C-alpha positions as CSV (number, residue, x, y, z in Angstrom):
1,X,-0.1,0.0,0.2
2,X,1.3,3.5,-0.8
3,X,1.1,5.5,2.2
4,X,2.2,8.8,0.5
5,X,-1.4,8.6,-0.7
6,X,-3.2,9.1,2.9
7,X,-3.4,12.2,4.9
8,X,-3.3,12.5,8.6
9,X,-6.8,13.8,9.9
10,X,-5.3,17.4,10.7
11,X,-3.9,17.6,7.0
12,X,-7.1,16.3,5.7
13,X,-8.8,19.3,7.6
14,X,-6.1,21.9,6.5
15,X,-6.5,20.3,2.8
16,X,-10.5,20.8,3.1
17,X,-10.1,24.6,4.2
18,X,-7.3,25.1,1.2
19,X,-9.9,23.5,-1.2
20,X,-12.6,25.7,-0.3
21,X,-10.4,28.9,-0.6
22,X,-9.1,27.6,-3.9
23,X,-12.8,27.3,-5.4
24,X,-13.6,30.7,-4.0
25,X,-10.4,32.0,-5.8
26,X,-11.1,30.3,-9.1
27,X,-14.7,31.7,-9.0
28,X,-13.5,35.1,-8.2
29,X,-10.9,34.9,-11.1
30,X,-13.9,33.6,-13.3
31,X,-11.9,30.4,-14.4
32,X,-14.8,28.5,-13.3
33,X,-18.8,28.8,-12.5
34,X,-20.3,28.0,-9.2
35,X,-21.7,24.5,-10.3
36,X,-18.2,23.4,-11.2
37,X,-17.1,19.8,-10.3
38,X,-13.5,19.0,-10.7
39,X,-12.8,15.6,-12.4
40,X,-10.3,12.8,-10.9
41,X,-7.5,14.2,-12.9
42,X,-7.9,17.8,-11.2
43,X,-8.3,16.7,-8.0
44,X,-4.9,15.0,-8.2
45,X,-3.1,18.2,-9.4
46,X,-4.8,20.0,-6.4
47,X,-3.3,17.5,-4.2
48,X,0.0,18.2,-5.5
49,X,-0.4,22.0,-5.4
50,X,-1.3,21.5,-1.9
51,X,1.2,19.2,-0.9
52,X,4.3,21.8,-2.6
53,X,2.7,24.5,-0.7
54,X,1.0,26.8,-3.6
55,X,-1.6,29.0,-1.8
56,X,-5.3,28.6,-3.2
57,X,-4.9,31.9,-5.6
58,X,-1.7,30.2,-7.1
59,X,-3.3,26.9,-7.4
60,X,-6.2,28.3,-9.1
61,X,-3.9,30.1,-11.9
62,X,-1.9,26.9,-12.0
63,X,-4.9,24.8,-12.7
64,X,-6.8,27.0,-15.1
65,X,-4.9,30.0,-16.0
66,X,-3.2,28.6,-19.2
67,X,-6.6,27.7,-20.5
68,X,-8.1,31.0,-20.4
């Protein structure tokens, strides 16, 4: 089992807070609409952005900026 894919409960709470902020930043930048639901690949990228320490705003631009 690859334990690097699992988060401690406190990290999971931090990720949840970060993901909400990321979503709000992406909506504010008009990269996505309020009904947006990320696919599996996007969720994986977001987890990577979180792990390397990007802010939610940086992650929104990394995720969508090149597409707009």
